[in-house]
Structure formats: structure tokens, C-alpha cells
N, C-alpha and C positions, 0 to 999 in steps of 0.2 A: 823467105828471110825478111823481105820488105814488110810483109804483113805482120810478122812477129815483132819487128822493131816498132811498127806503128802501134801494136797492142800495148807494148811496154810503155811507150810514150804516153798513151791514153791513161794507163794506170797511174803513172807518175803525176800526170796532170791532175787527175781526180784526187790523188792523195794530197797534192799541194793545195787544191781548192778546199778540201776538207780541213786541212790544217789551218788555212787562212780563216775558214768559217769558225773553227773552234776558238781561234785566237780572238776574233772580233765578235763572237757570239755573246748575246746578252743573256747570261745565265739566270737572271732574275725572272725570265719567262717561265722557268721551271718551278718557281716557288709554289704556285697554285697547284700544279699536278702533284708535287711532293707532299703538300699539306693534305690533299685528298687521299693519297696513297697511304699515309700514316694513319689517318682516321679509319680507312677501310681495313688495314692490317691489325691495328692495335686497339681501336676504339678510343684513342686519345687524340686530342687536337694538337696540331703542330702550327706554330705561328713564327714566321721569319719577318721581323719588322725592320731589319737592316739589309745590307748587301749580301748577295749570294754570288760568288764567282769561283772559277776554276782556273788555276794556272797550269797550262799544259807543259809538262816536263817529262823526263824519263819516268819519274814518279810523280803523278799528278798531285797537285796541292789544292785542297778545297777550303775556302774561307766562308764562314757564315757569321753574320753579326746580328746581335739582339734576337736570339732564338729562344723559344719557349715551348715546352711540351706539357700538356695539362695532366692533372690527376683526376680521378673520378669525383663526382660531386660530393660523395660521402667522406672524402679525405679531409684531414685537418688543413692541409696546405694545398692551395689551388694548383700549383705547378709541380709536376714531377721533376722537371729539369729546366733550368734557364741559365743563360750565360750571355755576357756582353760580347764575347767573341769566341768562336771555335775554329781552330785550324787543324786540318787532318791531311797527312801525307798517305796516299793510297798505293798499295801494290797492284799494278795493272795486271800482271799474270794471274794473281789470285782472284781478281775481280772477274776476269774472263772465265775462271773455273767456277764462279758462283759463290765465292767466299770473299767477305769484306775484311781484308787484312790491312789494318791501319798501322803503318810503320811508326808514325809519330802522331801524337795528338797534343795540342796545346789548348788549354781552357783558361780564359780570362774572366775572373769574377763568376765562376760557376756556382750554382746552388742546386743540390740534388736532395729531394725529399722522398724517402722511401718509407712507406707505411704498410703494415700488415696486421690484419685482424686475427681471426682464427684460422685454423688449418684449411677450411673450405674456401677461403678467399685468396689463398696463395696462388700466385700466377707463375707459369713456367716462363722460361727465357724466350721472348719472341724471336730472337735471332737463331734459336735452335742450334747453338754452337757454331754458327757461321760468321760471327763477328769476333774479331781478335784485335786487341790493342797491345802493341809491343812496348812502346814507350809513351809515358804521359808526363806532361808538364802542367802544373796547376799554379795559377797566380791569384791569391786571395780568394780561396774557395770555402764553401760550407757544405757539409753533408749532414742531413738529418735522417735518423733512422728510428722508427717507432714500431714496436710489436706488442700489441695488447696481450697476446697469448703468453708471452714470456715476461711481461712487465718490464719491457725495455724501452727506454726513450733517451737517445743520445744525440748530441750535437758535436760535430767534429769541425774544427777550424784548420785550414791549410794555408800556409803562407810561404812563398818562395822568395829568397833574396837574390834573384837573378834568373837567367834562362839557360845556363850551360850546366853540363853534368857535374862540374866542380863547385857549383854554387850550392847553398844549403837550403833545405826545406824543413820547415818546422810544423809540427802537427800537435794539436791539443784536442782532447775529448772530455766532455763533461756531461753528466746526466745520471741515468739509472740503467744498470745492466742486470737482467734477470732478478730484479727486486733489490739489488744492492747498489748503493751510491758508487759512482765510478769517476775517477779522475785519471787521465792518461796524458803524457807528454812524450814526444819523440822527435828525432831529427835524423836526416840522412841527405843524400844528394838530391838536388832539385828535380832531376829526371828520374821518374819512377819506372823501374824495369818490371812491367807487369807480366809479360809473356815471352821473354827472351831467354831460352834455356841455356844460352852460352855465357850469360853474364850473371854475376852475383851482386845483389844490392846490399851495401852495408847500412846498418841502422843502429840507433840507440833508443831505448824506450823505457819509460818508468810508468807503471800502472798501479793504481790503488783501487780495489773494489771492496767496499765494506771494510773489514778488518784484515783483509789480505792484500799484500803488496808484492810487486815483482819488479826487478830491474833486468833488462836484457841488453846485451851488446854482441852483435854478430852480423851474419849475412843471411839473405834469403834469395832463393832463385824462383823466378816467376811469381812475383809478389801477389798477383790476383788469386792464385790457387795454393800458395805456400807449398809448391812442389818439393822444395828442399830447403831446410833451415838448419843453421849451425850457429848457436849463440851461447854465450855464458849467461847463466840464469842465477839470480839471487832471489829466493822466495821466502817470505815470512808471513805469519798470520796467527790467529788465535786457535784454529782447529783445522786440520787437514780435511775433515769431512765437508767443510764449506766449499771445497773445489767441486763437489758433486753438483752444487747449484750453479757455479760459475762456468765450469767446463764440461759437465756431464760425466766426469770420471769419479766413480764411487771409491772413496778411501775411508778407512775407519776413523772414528773420532779420536782425537789426540789432544794433549795439552798444547799450549802455544809452542811454535816451532820457528826455526831459522835454518834454512838449507841453501847450499850453493853447489852448482854442478854445471854440466854441459847439456843443453837441450838440443836434440838433433831430430830432424824429421827426414826420412828417406823411405821411398817405397811404400807409403801408407802407414808407416810405423813411427810413433813418437817414442823417443828415448830420453831419459834423464840419467845421463851416464856419470859415474864416479861422484855422486853427490855426497856431501858430508855436512855436518852441522849438529844441531841440538833439537830434540823434541822433549819439551818439559825440562827435566833436569838430567836427561840421558844424552850421551854423545851417540851419534848414529852415522853410519856410512853405508853406501850400497848403490843399487842401480834399479831403474824402473823402465819398463817397456809397455806401451799401450798400442794395441792394434785395433783399428776402427771396424774393419770388415774382414770376413762376412758377418761375424758377431764380435762385439766389443770384448777384448780380452786384456787383462792387466797382469803383468808379471812383475813381482816386487821381491827383492832380496835385501835384507837389512841386517847389519851386524853392529852390535854395541859393545864397546870395551867395558863401560861402566853403565849398566842399565838400572835406572831407578824403578823398582818394581811398582811404585805408586803411579808411574806414568802409564802403566798398562790398564789401569782402572777404566778409562773411557772406552776401551775396546769392548767391554761388556756393559757399558752404560753407567759405570760408577765414576764419580768425579774424583780427581786426585785430592788427597788431603790438602787443605789450604793453609795449614800452619807450616810456614817455611817452604812450601812447595810452589812450583810454577803452575798456574791454572788460569783459565780464561774467566771473564766476568760471568758467563753463563754457568761454568763449572763451579764457581764459587757460590753462586745462588743455589745450585743444586745441592752442593755439600751442606750449605746452611739449612736448607729445607730438610734434608735427611737427618741432620744433627738435631734439629728442633723437634722432629716427629719421632726420633728414636729409631728410624728405619735403618736396617743393615743391608738388605738385599736391594740392588738397583732395579728400578722399574722403568728405565728408559727403553722404549721399544727397539727391537732389532730392525735393521734396515732391510727387511726381507723383500720389499718392492724392488730395490736396486739389484737384488740377486737374480731376479727374473730376466734382466736385460744385459747383464755383463758377467763374464766369467773371470775368476781370479785364481792365480797361483802365487802364493807368498810364503817366504821363509823369514824367520826371525831368530837370531842367535844373540843371547846375552852372555858374554864371556864371564863377567862378574856382575852380580846383582846386588844393588843397594836395597836392602829390605827393611820393612818395619821391625821393631825390636822383637815382637812375638812371632815372627814368621821367618825362620832360618833358611831362606832360599839362597843358594850360592851361584847357580847358573841356570840358564834356560835355553831350550831349543824348541822351536815350533814350526810346523808346516801346515798351512791353511790352504784349502781349495774350495772354490765356489764354482759349481757347474750346474747349469739348468735349474737354478733356484735352490740347490741343496748345498749346505755348508758342511765341510768336513775338516776337523782339526785332528790330524793324525800324522805323527804323534805330537802331543805336547809333553815334553820331558823336562822335569825340574830336577836339578841337583839340590836335594833337600836334606838337611840335618845329617850330612855325611852319606846319605843314600840317594835314592831316586824315587820320584813319583811320575808315573807315565800314564797319560790319559788319551783316550780316543773319544771325540765328540762328534756327533752327527745331528744336524738340525735341518729339517725339511721345510724350507720356506714356502713351498707350493701349497701346503695345507693351511687352513685357517681355523683355529690358530696353528702356528707351526708346531710340528712334532719333533721330539728329539730324544737321543739316548746319550749317556755318558758312562764310559767304563774307565775306572781308575785303579791302578795297582801301586801300592807302596812297598818299597823294597829296602830292607836294611837301614832303617832310620835309627840313628844313634840316640839313646835316651838323653844323654847329657847335652845334646845339641837340639833336641826336639823342644825343650823348654828353656830357651836361652835367658829368659827374664827371671827364672827361679834360681836363686843362688844355691839353694840346697841340692839342686839337681845337677850341678856342674861336675860332680864327681861320680854321678850314677853311671852304671855300665849296663849294656844290653842293647838289643836291636828290636825294632818294631817292624812288623809286616802287616799288610792288609789289602783289602779289595773293597771297591764300591761299584755298584751298578745302579744307574738311575734311568728311568724313562718318564716322559711327561709331555705336556703340551703347554704352550704359552708364548706370548710375543715379547717377553722380557725375562731376565734372570729371576726376578721375583715371582712372575706368573708361572714360569716353568717349575720352580722349586715348590710352589704352593700346590701344584698338582702332581708332584712326582711320586712314583712308585719305585720300590727297589730295596736294596739291602746294603748295609755298611758293616764291615768287620775289620777289626784291628787287634793284633795280638803281640805280646812280648813273652818269649818262652825262657829266657835266662837273663841273669844279670844281677845287679845290686841296686839298692835305692837308699836314700838318706833315712836314717832312723828318726831324725827330727821331723821330717815330713809326715811320717806315719803317726808319731805321737801327737803332733798338732792336729792331724786329721781326726784322731780319736779323742781330742780334747784331754789328753793325759798331761795334766799340769805338772805332776810330780816328776814324771820321766822327762818332760821338756825342760824343766828347771835343771835337772841333773845333767842333761845333755849340754845345755848352755854353759854349765859350770865346768864340765869335764871335756867337752868337745863332742862333735857329731861323729858318727861312725856309719859305715855302709853295712847293710844287712842283706842277706840273700833274697833275691826276688824269684819266687817259684814261677809265677806267671801273671800276666794281666791280659784280660780279654774284654773287648767291647764289641757287641754284636747287636745291631738294630735293624728292625724291619721298617720300611717306609711305605705308607699307603695314603695316597691323596694328600701328600705334604705333611703327614703326621708320622714321626719316627718314634717307635716304641721299642724299649730295650728287650731283647731276648736274654742276653747275659751282660752283666757289667761286674767284673770281678778283678780284684787286686789281691794277690796271695803272696805273702812273705813269711819268713821265719818268725816274725813278730806279730803280724796282724793279718786278719782276713777282712777285706772290705768288699761288701756286696752292694750293688746299686740297682735301682729300678726307676722308671719314669718315662717321660715323653719329651720330644723336641717338636714343637708345633711351628713348622715353617710357614704356614698360612698366616698366623698372627705374629710370627717371629718371637715366640716365647719359649722359655725353658721351664721344666718342672721335673727335676731329678732329685732323688733322695739316696744318700749314701749311708750304709749301715756298717760301722766299724765293729769288728769282733776280735779283741785282743787274744793272744795265745800265751800271755804271761800275766803274772800278778803285778798290780801297781797300786800305789796310794795316790790320793788327790787326782783321781780320774773322774772326769765328769762326762764320760762317754755317752753320747746320744746320737740319734740320726742327724745327718747334715743335709740341709736342703740347698740345692742349687736352683735358684728361681730368678725370674725377671726376663728382660729382653735379650735377644741375641747380641745386641750392641753393648749392653751394660748389665751382665748377669751379676747376681749377688749370692754369696755363700753364707748361710746362717745355720746355727744349731737349732734343733727342735726345742722350741720354748717350753712346751708342756712337759717334755721329758726332763729338761733341766730343772723346771720348777718342782717336779715331783721329787727329784733327787735332793734339791735344796730343802724342801719341807721335811723330808726324812732326816736329813742331817740336823735340822733345827730341833726336832723332837728328841733325837738321841743326845744332843748336846745338853738338854735339860737334865738328863740322868748323869752323864759324865762327859765333859768336853772332849775327852779323847775319843769317845765313841762316835763323834761327828765325822771322823775320818772313815768310818766303816762304810758309809754311803758312797765313798769314792774309791773303794778298793775293788779291783777287778779280779775275778778268779779264773779268767782265761777260758771262756766257753767255746771259743772259736776253734775250728779244725781246718786242716788243709783241704782246699778244693781239688777237684779232679782236673788238674791242669792238663794232663795229657789228653784227656777226652775233649776238653774245651778247645784246646789248641787245634787238635786234629779236625774237629768239626768246623771251627772257624776258617781254617785253611782250605777245607774241602769245598766250601761254598754251599754246604747243606745247612739247614736250619740247626742252630745250636739249641739243645734242650735246656730250658730255663732252670736256673738254680734258685730255689726260694730264698728270699732275703732272710739273712740271719742264720741259715743252715749251712753246715759243712757236709762232709761226706762221712 
């Protein structure tokens, strides 16, 4: 027992001596060994030009003054880190386990310069995850970050108006981020909660990068890793696709937008919940979720009560119309270029490179569509999927002219150039609504049905259509049509004057069929027939999608007699953007010359050249409609012939 008591006494004595030694130990003796250790471990020089001391407490407190860590000679800034004063409170149990757990860190006038060249020069964390900072106080600090690979060069200023958690910290950043000019300002409590999972850090931030701006107000847990975030977000900019450059999230091109919602991060998933606002001239609401790993995946669901169809143009590379429409400066330049060149099909490349690195599931519902005058779209529903570099739009459903148009589009972005197919079906389109700008068609009756199938290659809509193969068929099998339209189509002046005097009437429409074959962007008519009780119109020609030109000729064949008829072929020619309809000049001239000669004999005989004897006959509508609907090639009907 006596020996045990003696042993305990010796241990206590030694502990006391050790404690006294630690209290009176000159810690500056360790500066040299520490400097050599840092050089050996990191290759960087450590210089401590001020005091180094340790206050022995339950949680030891380390104070270092005038400390500096060097950067490599190739760096722009000679020092990686320097500070007038560093104070750190250390967790002793964690230190005994080999982990440096810094419960509190205070930095006075720190300056941190982080530089990164290309991928090969990126360095791993020398602490290998063994260094943890829970709470950080910064007084008058500067952080510089430069990354040549991403064209980033930022300077961040940090100022604290006190040293307690209730005091305010102000932060401002200026410079360039991923090629875009950046300005950011924010504030929150002076004590930064970097790695404390039990506490939330409240903050307010305003960020502007190029033409994109954001305002956030909320809380973050473990600020260093953004382990969890919950903030109100207001976001606005010229084009949502700019976020691809800033954040690495691939979104489709859009007109200028303004959105507000709740930004939440939890479990590695970012969510923009219950967002609402405007994109272009359309109201939108929905939700977004982005998962970073194992492969980036974007889930997006959008609903619009009043969708401006013009705002969908940028999705396929077409700018919105800029007359009375919301558009970015770049979209206005693109619209002006297309207008000046007469271009109709957009040539902006698809973002196929982004499809290789991120998958997408998106839906869009337009409950009511504000459409251009000549495009009677009433509603829209679309589902888009991008997986492993392949884009699928299946289905795209339009409520169109009282009926529907349903499309399935597949575009393989893995190929160079991309390969694609498009299948479209038109169902029960009302004639009177299909031509909303033609007053004489407002009382027409009948339904149009059709199909189209296209295959091609190309990195834009223009390139795809210029290489496309396939077939397009459209048919109307019953209904009525304005007599005035037919008489004007046949240049029947006498009948037209009579109709204007007595009023228009609807005449039976036996059938109308358009069937075209498409080869390498050149669409050639198989059948182009409009057959009524009054007139048979047969057409032929080509639509050249490579040059965006039309060359169609319509041959009207009346079934009744008429005076003052200058019937001749009608040519539909010009660009897709601005086609023109003109009669055949030579045929009109021949009729005019004949009329002049007859007038020399008897002026009344001049009317004989404009009298039609009705050579046209009914076309074989049943056969034409059956073949058009079956998907088989329609047998051509020679221009000018009936059955």
C-alpha cells in the first residue's frame, strides 16, 4: 500500500512539473522545427516573424503573430497565406486521435491567394481531411482566387464589425468568374459556422454575373461544404442557358426571365421549389431538382397558364420575334441577321456536348398558347428526356386548329453530325381554324388529317432539314369551301365580281390531298389536288429546304362556264420566309393577245377569250385519300387531267 501511494505521488509530481514546464515553456523554440516540417510536408516555406505561444487550458489556445506561407515561384502572388495574427482553439481529444479539430479560429488581417493553372497542376488537400475548422472569425481579410483553366479571377473582401456572434460580417467580391464579370455582396453574423452540423448560419447575398443576377436570403449548415441550404432565391437574366457557363447546369436557351422560389440543398440534391415568374412574355411555375452524383441529372417540370408560343423559339435555336416581344440583345441580333438574309430555319447549333455529361427529364404544359396570327395553336404538352447523349421529345402534343398534332422526335447527339428522326401525326384539324388569317375560310367546314416522317443528320434545325429524307401527307375528305377563294384562285373575274355583289357561298369540297416525298432536303410533290363541285386544282413542284426556296405551280380547272375568266397557272415561288403567288405571265399574255385580235372584228368577241367551257373533271378522291392515309406512295395525277 505504501508503495502504491508513493507511485501515485510521483505521478502527480511529474504531472505538476510538466504543467509548470508547459506554462513557462518558451514556445518560440518550436518555430524553427515547425518551419522545417512545413517545407518537408508541402514544399512551401513557413515564416513566423512574431510571437508563438500556447495557452494551456481545457481547450488549448494557440497564438501566432505575423505568419506567412509562401506560394511556388511561378505564382503571381508570393504568399499563399499571411496574417497579422492567428488564434486557434484546439480540441485536445481530437488531437490525440491524430485529427486537428479547430473549435475556433480568429484571423486578423489575413490574406489568402489561391491560384490554379490547368488540371495537371491542381493539388490535393495536404491535410487529407484531417483538418477541421468549426467556427471562424475574420477581421479585415482578403481572399484572392485565380483559375486560368476557367478564366476566373476574383478578389473577396471580408470585414467584421465586432467579434461576437451577434456582430455583423460584410463580404464583397469583384472580378471575373468563368469568363463573366462578377459582383457579389453579402452579410451575416461575424462568426462563420464552417463545420458545425448543429447550427444554421443566416445570410443575405446579392450576386451579379454578366447579365445574370441573384438575391438569396436564408440559412446554410456547414458553410465550408454547403451541407444543407435553405434560402429564398430571386433569379433574373437574359437567357437561362447562361447558367451552364456559371454553374455547370445545362438549361435550354430562353428569352429574358425573372423567377422566384425556394432554393434547397439536402443529401447532395439541389432543388428550386415552387418557383414562379416570367420567361419572355410567358408566365411560368414549377419545380427543379438537380443531382450531382453519380451522374448529373436535371428534373424540371414547368406549367404556364398563358404561354407565348414565340418564347419557345430559342429552344430550337430560333430567336423570338423582336417586334413587341421580350428578347435578349443577342437574340435581337440573331433575329435581325435572319431577317436581313431572308433565313427561315434557325442555324444555331444544338448543345449536344452538354448532352454527353448530364441527363434531363423535363415536362412543359402550356394551358393556353398565345400564338402568331397564322399558327392556330391553342395548347401544348411536351415531355423531353436526355439520356447518355440522346434527346427524345416524346410526346410533343399541340392542340391545333381544334384538333391535335402529335410528334415524337429523337436526336442522337453521340453521332457527328447528330442523327435524328421525327414522326408527326395531324388529327382532325378544322379547316376554318387552320387558316385563321383568311377571312373567306372562316365559314369553311371539314377536317384535315395527315402524317409526316423525317430522318436526317445535322447539328441545327437548318442543317437537319437540308439533309432530311421522308414523306409528308395531308388530306381533307369532306366539307365545304368558299366559292370566292376558288374563283380568285382561278382568276375568274366575272364570277368574283358576281360573288362580291351577291355574297359568297360555300360549295362542297370533295377532297384535298397533298403528298410530298423528301430526299436530301428536296421535297417533290406526288399529289397536290383540291377537288370541289366547282373547280379542280392540280399542283406540282418542289420545296427546296437546302436553299429555303419554293417553286410550286397550281393548275385550276373549272367545272362550269364563266365569262371574264383569265384562268392560267399560278406560281408560288420565292423564299420560305416570304413566298409570292403570281399568275403565269406568258399564259395571261397569250389570252390578252387573243382578246385584242378578236376585238378588232367585234368588241363583244373579246369576251370569248375569257369564257371557260369547264374541261375539268372530278379527281379520284377515294383512291387519293386511301393512299395518303395508308402511308404508301400516292400515284401521281398528271397536271390538268381528271379521271
